[in-house]
ROTI-893259 format. One record per residue (C-alpha): z, y, x; residue in three letters; residue number from 1. Coordinates in nm, 3 decimals. Layout:
<lovexs>
Z|Y|X|ALA|NUM
...
</lovexs>
This chain:
<lovexs>
17.532|22.674|-29.455|MET|1
17.601|22.710|-29.083|SER|2
17.893|22.532|-28.915|GLN|3
18.153|22.534|-28.777|PRO|4
18.408|22.804|-28.859|GLY|5
18.370|23.178|-28.881|ASP|6
18.117|23.367|-28.673|ILE|7
18.289|23.657|-28.500|THR|8
18.189|23.925|-28.254|GLY|9
17.845|24.065|-28.180|GLU|10
17.645|24.000|-27.865|VAL|11
17.287|24.105|-27.787|ALA|12
17.110|23.833|-27.593|ARG|13
16.779|23.800|-27.412|ARG|14
16.597|23.523|-27.597|VAL|15
16.277|23.356|-27.480|LEU|16
16.085|23.201|-27.771|VAL|17
15.785|22.980|-27.687|PRO|18
15.545|22.837|-27.944|PHE|19
15.218|22.650|-27.919|GLY|20
15.101|22.543|-28.265|THR|21
15.043|22.685|-28.610|ARG|22
15.354|22.523|-28.767|PRO|23
15.573|22.665|-28.490|GLU|24
15.438|23.014|-28.557|ILE|25
15.499|22.985|-28.931|ILE|26
15.856|22.868|-28.877|LYS|27
15.948|23.095|-28.587|LEU|28
15.817|23.421|-28.734|ALA|29
16.118|23.475|-28.966|PRO|30
16.360|23.371|-28.692|VAL|31
16.214|23.619|-28.444|VAL|32
16.226|23.895|-28.706|ARG|33
16.594|23.825|-28.774|ALA|34
16.682|23.811|-28.404|LEU|35
16.512|24.143|-28.335|ARG|36
16.670|24.304|-28.640|ALA|37
17.013|24.199|-28.505|ASP|38
16.943|24.369|-28.173|GLY|39
16.846|24.074|-27.955|HIS|40
16.575|24.129|-27.695|HIS|41
16.314|23.864|-27.778|VAL|42
16.015|23.769|-27.565|VAL|43
15.761|23.551|-27.747|THR|44
15.520|23.324|-27.562|ILE|45
15.206|23.163|-27.699|ASP|46
15.202|22.865|-27.465|THR|47
14.834|22.789|-27.520|GLY|48
14.896|22.440|-27.655|GLN|49
14.639|22.510|-27.928|HIS|50
14.351|22.687|-27.761|PHE|51
14.171|22.774|-28.086|SER|52
14.241|23.129|-28.207|SER|53
14.257|23.026|-28.572|ASN|54
14.543|22.791|-28.478|MET|55
14.750|23.058|-28.304|SER|56
14.678|23.430|-28.279|SER|57
14.533|23.474|-28.628|GLU|58
14.825|23.310|-28.806|ILE|59
15.073|23.498|-28.583|ALA|60
14.911|23.826|-28.681|SER|61
14.909|23.732|-29.051|ALA|62
15.283|23.657|-29.041|LEU|63
15.370|23.967|-28.842|GLY|64
15.476|23.781|-28.529|LEU|65
15.390|23.992|-28.226|SER|66
15.308|23.790|-27.915|VAL|67
15.435|23.922|-27.581|ASP|68
15.276|23.665|-27.350|VAL|69
14.963|23.460|-27.417|THR|70
14.879|23.173|-27.184|GLU|71
14.515|23.059|-27.163|VAL|72
14.494|22.694|-27.066|LEU|73
14.242|22.415|-27.026|SER|74
14.070|22.269|-27.331|SER|75
14.141|21.920|-27.195|GLU|76
14.468|21.791|-27.338|ARG|77
14.595|21.615|-27.026|ASP|78
14.524|21.917|-26.807|ASP|79
14.677|22.145|-27.068|ARG|80
15.000|21.945|-27.078|LEU|81
15.055|21.987|-26.706|GLY|82
14.971|22.355|-26.725|GLN|83
15.224|22.409|-27.004|ILE|84
15.500|22.264|-26.784|HIS|85
15.399|22.477|-26.485|ALA|86
15.372|22.788|-26.703|SER|87
15.712|22.723|-26.863|ALA|88
15.887|22.701|-26.528|THR|89
15.720|23.019|-26.406|ARG|90
15.795|23.221|-26.720|LEU|91
16.158|23.114|-26.755|VAL|92
16.213|23.207|-26.391|ARG|93
16.033|23.539|-26.440|GLU|94
16.217|23.652|-26.756|TYR|95
16.559|23.495|-26.681|GLN|96
16.666|23.487|-27.048|PRO|97
17.018|23.421|-27.170|ASP|98
16.878|23.139|-27.383|VAL|99
16.547|22.967|-27.452|VAL|100
16.497|22.899|-27.823|LEU|101
16.223|22.655|-27.926|ALA|102
16.140|22.468|-28.243|LEU|103
16.035|22.120|-28.336|GLY|104
15.870|21.843|-28.141|ASP|105
15.542|21.956|-27.986|THR|106
15.454|21.929|-27.617|ASP|107
15.575|22.287|-27.573|THR|108
15.936|22.184|-27.644|VAL|109
16.015|21.939|-27.360|PRO|110
15.830|22.166|-27.117|ALA|111
16.065|22.453|-27.197|TYR|112
16.375|22.233|-27.213|VAL|113
16.311|22.117|-26.857|LEU|114
16.210|22.463|-26.738|ALA|115
16.527|22.613|-26.884|ALA|116
16.758|22.357|-26.725|ARG|117
16.580|22.382|-26.388|ARG|118
16.663|22.753|-26.394|ASN|119
17.021|22.707|-26.524|SER|120
16.932|22.866|-26.858|VAL|121
17.077|22.717|-27.179|PRO|122
16.839|22.583|-27.443|PHE|123
16.877|22.605|-27.822|ALA|124
16.676|22.376|-28.047|HIS|125
16.555|22.464|-28.395|LEU|126
16.478|22.171|-28.628|GLU|127
16.719|21.960|-28.428|ALA|128
16.809|21.609|-28.534|GLY|129
16.490|21.503|-28.710|LEU|130
16.436|21.133|-28.648|ARG|131
16.153|20.904|-28.755|SER|132
16.277|20.606|-28.545|PHE|133
15.914|20.544|-28.450|ASN|134
15.899|20.419|-28.091|GLU|135
15.525|20.494|-28.073|ARG|136
15.573|20.859|-28.167|SER|137
15.540|21.116|-27.887|VAL|138
15.701|21.370|-28.121|GLU|139
16.007|21.147|-28.150|GLU|140
16.035|21.138|-27.772|LEU|141
16.001|21.517|-27.757|ASN|142
16.282|21.556|-28.013|ARG|143
16.513|21.333|-27.813|ARG|144
16.436|21.520|-27.491|VAL|145
16.523|21.843|-27.673|ALA|146
16.850|21.696|-27.797|SER|147
16.943|21.577|-27.448|ALA|148
16.889|21.923|-27.302|GLY|149
17.018|22.150|-27.579|SER|150
17.335|22.355|-27.571|SER|151
17.305|22.449|-27.940|ILE|152
17.141|22.235|-28.207|HIS|153
17.016|22.412|-28.520|PHE|154
16.982|22.123|-28.764|ALA|155
16.793|22.178|-29.090|PRO|156
16.997|21.938|-29.305|THR|157
17.315|21.735|-29.318|GLU|158
17.106|21.421|-29.267|ARG|159
16.966|21.554|-28.937|SER|160
17.316|21.662|-28.835|ARG|161
17.441|21.309|-28.897|SER|162
17.172|21.166|-28.667|PHE|163
17.280|21.403|-28.387|LEU|164
17.646|21.315|-28.426|LEU|165
17.560|20.945|-28.423|ARG|166
17.386|21.000|-28.089|GLU|167
17.700|21.152|-27.940|GLY|168
17.625|21.523|-27.975|ILE|169
17.949|21.722|-28.007|SER|170
17.999|21.848|-28.361|SER|171
18.085|22.202|-28.246|GLU|172
17.735|22.234|-28.101|ARG|173
17.555|22.146|-28.427|VAL|174
17.487|22.407|-28.696|PHE|175
17.320|22.319|-29.027|VAL|176
17.098|22.619|-29.103|VAL|177
16.810|22.487|-29.315|GLY|178
16.447|22.493|-29.210|ASN|179
16.282|22.827|-29.139|SER|180
15.961|22.710|-29.308|ALA|181
16.145|22.795|-29.630|ILE|182
16.214|23.147|-29.499|ASP|183
15.839|23.206|-29.473|SER|184
15.783|23.074|-29.826|LEU|185
16.059|23.293|-29.969|VAL|186
15.913|23.593|-29.786|ALA|187
15.570|23.520|-29.937|SER|188
15.709|23.585|-30.286|GLY|189
15.523|23.282|-30.422|LEU|190
15.716|23.067|-30.667|GLY|191
15.680|22.739|-30.851|ARG|192
15.382|22.703|-31.082|VAL|193
15.436|22.577|-31.440|PRO|194
15.339|22.213|-31.478|LEU|195
15.064|22.285|-31.729|ASP|196
14.894|22.511|-31.474|GLU|197
14.884|22.249|-31.198|ARG|198
14.586|22.027|-31.131|LYS|199
14.434|21.797|-30.878|GLY|200
14.534|21.650|-30.545|VAL|201
14.563|21.828|-30.211|LEU|202
14.498|21.598|-29.913|VAL|203
14.555|21.660|-29.543|THR|204
14.533|21.411|-29.257|ALA|205
14.525|21.469|-28.884|HIS|206
14.758|21.226|-28.707|ARG|207
14.592|21.008|-28.442|PRO|208
14.739|20.694|-28.600|THR|209
14.545|20.766|-28.919|ASN|210
14.221|20.924|-28.797|VAL|211
14.155|20.784|-28.448|ASP|212
14.175|20.420|-28.557|ASP|213
13.842|20.333|-28.730|PRO|214
14.009|20.087|-28.970|SER|215
14.272|20.339|-29.080|ARG|216
14.014|20.615|-29.106|LEU|217
13.808|20.392|-29.336|ARG|218
14.117|20.326|-29.549|ARG|219
14.189|20.698|-29.557|LEU|220
13.844|20.790|-29.686|THR|221
13.854|20.502|-29.936|THR|222
14.187|20.634|-30.062|LEU|223
14.058|20.991|-30.092|ILE|224
13.753|20.873|-30.285|ASN|225
13.970|20.665|-30.519|GLU|226
14.210|20.953|-30.573|LEU|227
13.921|21.171|-30.689|SER|228
13.820|20.905|-30.940|GLN|229
14.159|20.786|-31.065|GLN|230
14.404|21.075|-31.026|VAL|231
14.220|21.405|-31.029|GLY|232
13.994|21.640|-30.833|PRO|233
14.064|21.632|-30.460|VAL|234
14.066|21.924|-30.217|LEU|235
14.050|21.806|-29.857|PHE|236
14.080|22.076|-29.586|PRO|237
13.957|21.885|-29.281|VAL|238
14.145|21.925|-28.953|HIS|239
13.916|21.960|-28.647|PRO|240
14.038|21.628|-28.506|ARG|241
13.966|21.452|-28.834|THR|242
13.624|21.619|-28.857|GLU|243
13.528|21.479|-28.517|ARG|244
13.638|21.129|-28.610|GLN|245
13.452|21.139|-28.943|LEU|246
13.135|21.236|-28.761|GLU|247
13.177|20.950|-28.514|LEU|248
13.247|20.698|-28.792|ALA|249
12.941|20.796|-28.997|GLY|250
12.874|20.575|-29.299|ALA|251
13.182|20.361|-29.231|ASP|252
13.409|20.645|-29.345|ALA|253
13.196|20.850|-29.580|ARG|254
13.354|21.078|-29.838|LEU|255
13.234|21.086|-30.196|SER|256
13.046|21.391|-30.322|LYS|257
13.324|21.423|-30.578|ASP|258
13.566|21.523|-30.303|VAL|259
13.580|21.895|-30.225|THR|260
13.582|21.915|-29.849|ARG|261
13.641|22.241|-29.662|CYS|262
13.740|22.384|-29.325|ALA|263
14.110|22.441|-29.252|PRO|264
14.252|22.712|-29.477|LEU|265
14.459|23.007|-29.365|ASP|266
14.831|22.984|-29.431|TYR|267
14.853|23.184|-29.753|PHE|268
14.541|23.030|-29.906|GLU|269
14.667|22.682|-29.826|PHE|270
15.010|22.753|-29.973|ILE|271
14.853|22.878|-30.295|ASP|272
14.649|22.558|-30.329|HIS|273
14.959|22.350|-30.254|LEU|274
15.177|22.506|-30.522|ARG|275
14.900|22.466|-30.783|HIS|276
14.849|22.096|-30.703|ALA|277
14.996|21.811|-30.906|ARG|278
15.022|21.598|-30.594|LEU|279
15.003|21.629|-30.216|VAL|280
14.884|21.336|-30.004|VAL|281
14.947|21.404|-29.637|THR|282
15.055|21.279|-29.296|ASP|283
15.193|21.623|-29.203|SER|284
15.561|21.689|-29.156|GLY|285
15.583|22.057|-29.246|GLY|286
15.382|22.014|-29.564|ILE|287
15.655|21.782|-29.693|GLN|288
15.898|22.075|-29.670|GLU|289
15.657|22.321|-29.831|GLU|290
15.577|22.083|-30.117|ALA|291
15.950|22.034|-30.183|ALA|292
15.998|22.410|-30.211|TYR|293
15.732|22.428|-30.483|PHE|294
15.846|22.109|-30.660|GLY|295
15.523|21.920|-30.587|VAL|296
15.552|21.543|-30.522|PRO|297
15.417|21.393|-30.200|VAL|298
15.263|21.067|-30.090|VAL|299
15.334|21.049|-29.716|ILE|300
15.065|20.854|-29.531|LEU|301
15.306|20.716|-29.273|ARG|302
15.540|20.422|-29.238|GLY|303
15.826|20.655|-29.145|SER|304
15.912|21.023|-29.158|THR|305
16.163|21.248|-28.983|PRO|306
16.213|21.423|-29.319|ARG|307
16.409|21.166|-29.517|TRP|308
16.548|21.402|-29.778|GLU|309
16.235|21.390|-29.994|GLY|310
16.228|21.011|-29.982|VAL|311
16.595|21.003|-30.075|GLU|312
16.560|21.230|-30.379|ASN|313
16.242|21.060|-30.504|GLY|314
16.000|21.350|-30.456|SER|315
15.818|21.171|-30.172|ALA|316
15.696|20.815|-30.116|VAL|317
15.613|20.653|-29.781|LEU|318
15.287|20.458|-29.773|VAL|319
15.133|20.345|-29.443|ALA|320
14.761|20.282|-29.393|LEU|321
14.830|20.013|-29.133|ALA|322
14.685|19.745|-29.361|HIS|323
14.439|19.725|-29.651|ASP|324
14.719|19.708|-29.909|ASP|325
14.804|20.064|-29.808|GLY|326
14.518|20.201|-30.018|VAL|327
14.634|20.031|-30.338|SER|328
14.997|20.115|-30.261|ASP|329
14.910|20.483|-30.213|ALA|330
14.708|20.489|-30.534|LEU|331
14.997|20.330|-30.724|ALA|332
15.239|20.589|-30.584|ALA|333
14.998|20.872|-30.667|ALA|334
14.956|20.747|-31.022|THR|335
15.331|20.722|-31.074|ARG|336
15.406|21.063|-30.926|LEU|337
15.151|21.234|-31.149|THR|338
15.294|21.105|-31.477|THR|339
15.451|21.366|-31.702|VAL|340
15.802|21.230|-31.641|ASP|341
15.768|21.223|-31.263|SER|342
15.615|21.569|-31.254|GLN|343
15.904|21.708|-31.456|SER|344
16.167|21.528|-31.249|GLN|345
16.031|21.651|-30.916|VAL|346
15.981|22.005|-31.046|ALA|347
16.348|22.014|-31.146|ALA|348
16.476|21.922|-30.798|LEU|349
16.620|22.181|-30.563|MET|350
16.449|22.205|-30.226|CYS|351
16.662|22.004|-29.980|PRO|352
16.527|22.181|-29.671|TYR|353
16.690|22.523|-29.695|GLY|354
16.735|22.840|-29.896|ASP|355
16.535|23.095|-29.698|GLY|356
16.821|23.224|-29.482|THR|357
16.764|23.017|-29.168|THR|358
16.645|23.306|-28.952|GLY|359
16.948|23.518|-29.033|GLN|360
17.187|23.229|-28.980|GLN|361
17.040|23.163|-28.635|VAL|362
17.062|23.533|-28.549|ALA|363
17.424|23.547|-28.666|ASN|364
17.521|23.245|-28.457|ILE|365
17.353|23.375|-28.141|LEU|366
17.503|23.719|-28.204|SER|367
17.851|23.573|-28.208|SER|368
18.070|23.596|-27.900|SER|369
18.205|23.255|-28.002|THR|370
17.868|23.111|-27.895|SER|371
17.929|23.220|-27.537|ASP|372
18.110|22.900|-27.450|VAL|373
17.833|22.690|-27.603|LEU|374
17.574|22.873|-27.394|LEU|375
17.760|22.826|-27.067|THR|376
17.630|22.547|-26.844|LEU|377
17.932|22.404|-26.666|LEU|378
17.955|22.192|-26.352|GLU|379
18.226|21.928|-26.408|PRO|380
18.506|21.860|-26.164|ASP|381
18.674|21.522|-26.193|TYR|382
18.839|21.532|-25.850|THR|383
19.182|21.547|-26.012|ASN|384
19.142|21.194|-26.142|GLY|385
19.027|21.284|-26.493|ALA|386
18.732|21.088|-26.629|ARG|387
18.470|21.178|-26.894|PRO|388
18.542|20.875|-27.110|TRP|389
</lovexs>
């Protein structure tokens, strides 16, 4: 799947791998394993972006990802953001890696992009090229910062590669390697569940646009209640942020007793519920990839998504809760996606997000001596009259 050309030569590199959230851990664990198996010296850093242990150290341990450095930061988000940047600069300078490799679009990513470039260290970006085109999205800004500062772009799909090329990224720097979330699912050994053994709806919601706005939160709880009545039993693992907002909203956003509400599930328990569901309703990005692997359709509670492949193949539908019609639109999409025909069609689709070999592809590319030129930060010299256009 990787591009371009043949990968030749073997080089052992010092790779600094920061992560700060549960999804990053899930997706980086197989990459770190592959890098270490190929002889690279990897230093992993828990940046402290999520200060709750069940969001970081517990899932890292469950997935076999050893953590070399753990930063303990403030519980206040604004303070924590500044501390992540200061920590990134200090740690990159201390370890002097050959490359910093980070994933996705969290606050950890731009901190380490800037820290790497300040210390003349090349940066490689996993999950490169995802674009939601949402100008209000901090994650979108983080992705673009990563693209601007990356020497190597590990794109998950051809669609994400096309976005990078459209933005002027050189094609020789872009490698389509799939998404490493699929590596973790393949490693779990869990497969698709027969349609007659699936039941109910799995719901997750945590994005500020959906849960911090009282009107959208009310629409969300109305939708969840209606799903339990019209589509099937609902399991709703409640994110801590969402839990706080539900408590503040009180009666204005009350869930029906018919909805099964629980605390966040561990990774393997959540995945088992997901693959047994007939439908997922979520505002999460990574869950869209996981649902596609198991052939489960998704209603995406957003007006846009950086993961367009599911929308393109019909396994996912975008429905925003920005207005009251969003509830009826989401219910209509849920009803359609849980028909026998739709269930069969989605279950027959191949996962568009990878084949479980992302970690090894990344390791192969970084092991190649042909990557040396891509990981060399050059100072241009146009004194001879040449120009960059």
